[in-house]
N, C-alpha and C positions, 0 to 999 in steps of 0.2 A: 299498542305497538307490539309487533312480533319480536320475540327474542330469538337470537341465533347464536350458535357456538361455532366459531371459525378459527382456523389455524393460519399462522403467517410464517413465512420464511424469516430467518434471523434478520437479514437486512431490512425487510419490510417492517418487522416488529420494531427495530431500532428507529427507523424513520418515523413511524407513528409516535413512538415515545418522545422523540425530539420535538415534533409538532405540538404535542400536548404540553411538554415541559416549557416550550417557548411561549406558551399561552396563546398560541394561534387558535386552538380549540380547547374546550373544557374537558373533552373526553375523546377516547378513540372512537366511540360510537358516533359522536357528532362529526368527526373527521371523515369516517367511512361513509356516513349518509351524505355529506357534502360531495365527496368524490363520486358517489353514485349519481347524485343530481347533476353534476357536471358532465358525466359520461352520457346520461340520458339526454341532456340538452345538446351535446355534441352530436349524438346519433340523429336527433331531429334535424339538425343542420345538414348532416351528411345525406340523409334521406331526401331533404328538399333539393339539394344540389344535384343528387343523382336523378331525381325526377325531372328536373329542368334539363339535364343533359340528355336523358332518354327522350324527352319530348322534342328537343332540338334535333337529335339524330333521326327521329322518325318523321320529321316535318318535310323531308325531301330537299332541304336546303343544299345539301351536297351529297354526292355519292362516295366521297372519300371515306376510307376507314379511319377509325381512331388512330391506328398505328401510323397511317400515312400523314394524318394531320399532325401527330406528335413529331414525326420525322421532319416535316416541313417547318414546324415551329422551332425545332432545335437548330435546323439549318439557318433559319432567319436570325436566331440569337447568335449563332456563330459567324454571321456575315457571309454565308455561303450562297445565298440567293440574292 
């Protein structure tokens, strides 16, 4: 496993210490690795959704722009249509 030296802001360092002290994690390294795994998993989900949206937009289902669709959706939510 690669070793790294990183610096944290004071609030982030304190938060990391609290998590380890509360025995949520056994070390800051374990916590940081878990946070990175979560971020990577989230990025996969975002990429999947973005690909689905891009495919939908390019399918020719509608000529409306994203902005127009958003405006119409907000109007529907506000009971204006």
